[in-house]
C-alpha positions as CSV (number, residue, x, y, z in Angstrom):
1,M,0.0,0.0,0.0
2,I,1.4,3.4,-1.0
3,K,0.8,6.2,1.4
4,T,0.9,9.8,0.2
5,F,2.2,12.7,2.3
6,T,1.5,16.4,1.8
7,Q,3.6,19.4,2.7
8,Y,1.2,19.9,5.6
9,D,2.3,16.4,6.9
10,L,5.9,17.4,6.5
11,V,5.4,20.7,8.4
12,Q,3.6,18.8,11.2
13,Y,6.5,16.3,11.3
14,L,9.1,19.1,11.5
15,Y,7.2,20.7,14.5
16,N,6.7,17.3,16.1
17,E,2.9,17.5,15.7
18,L,2.3,14.5,13.6
19,P,0.4,11.6,15.3
20,K,2.8,8.7,16.1
21,K,1.4,6.2,13.6
22,R,1.6,8.8,10.8
23,R,5.1,10.0,11.9
24,L,6.5,6.4,11.7
25,A,5.0,5.9,8.3
26,L,6.5,9.2,7.1
27,E,9.9,8.3,8.5
28,E,9.8,5.0,6.6
29,A,8.8,6.9,3.4
30,L,11.6,9.4,3.9
31,M,14.1,6.6,3.8
32,V,12.9,5.3,0.4
33,D,11.5,8.4,-1.4
34,Q,14.3,10.8,-2.4
35,E,11.9,13.4,-3.6
36,L,10.0,13.4,-0.4
37,A,13.2,13.6,1.6
38,E,14.4,16.5,-0.5
39,C,11.1,18.3,0.1
40,C,11.5,17.7,3.8
41,A,15.0,19.0,3.8
42,D,13.9,22.2,2.0
43,L,11.2,22.7,4.6
44,L,13.7,22.1,7.4
45,L,16.1,24.8,6.0
46,T,13.1,27.2,5.7
47,Q,12.2,26.5,9.3
48,L,15.7,27.2,10.4
49,S,15.9,30.4,8.4
50,L,12.6,31.6,10.0
51,E,13.9,30.9,13.4
52,K,17.0,33.0,12.7
53,A,14.9,35.9,11.4
54,L,14.8,39.0,13.6
55,T,12.2,38.7,16.2
56,Q,12.7,42.1,17.8
57,P,12.4,45.6,16.4
58,S,15.6,47.6,15.8
59,D,16.8,50.1,18.3
60,R,15.8,52.9,15.9
61,V,12.2,51.7,15.8
62,T,12.1,51.2,19.6
63,N,13.5,54.7,20.2
64,A,10.9,56.2,17.8
65,I,8.1,54.6,19.6
66,I,9.4,55.8,23.0
67,S,9.8,59.3,21.6
68,Y,6.3,59.3,20.2
69,S,4.9,57.9,23.4
70,K,6.5,60.7,25.4
71,T,5.0,63.4,23.2
72,V,1.5,61.9,23.3
73,S,1.6,61.5,27.1
74,L,2.6,65.1,27.5
75,H,-0.5,66.3,25.6
76,P,-3.5,64.5,27.0
C-alpha cells in the first residue's frame, strides 16, 4: 500500500505535531522516497531560516516609539 504525504504532513513532522502512527509511516517513506526527503530537507532549511529571522524591532524603531509615546503622554 502506497501512502501519500503532503507538505502539511511534513510541516507537522518538523514541528513534532504528527500523530505517532503517521510519523512512523512518514519516516519510513523518507528513507525510500528521495523526492519526499528533499522536500522535507527544504522545509527544514526554511524552518531554520525563519527561526534565525529578527524577532525584535531595531533600536531605531524602539526609540521612535518611545519618543512618540512621550509626546503623546505630555499632551492629554
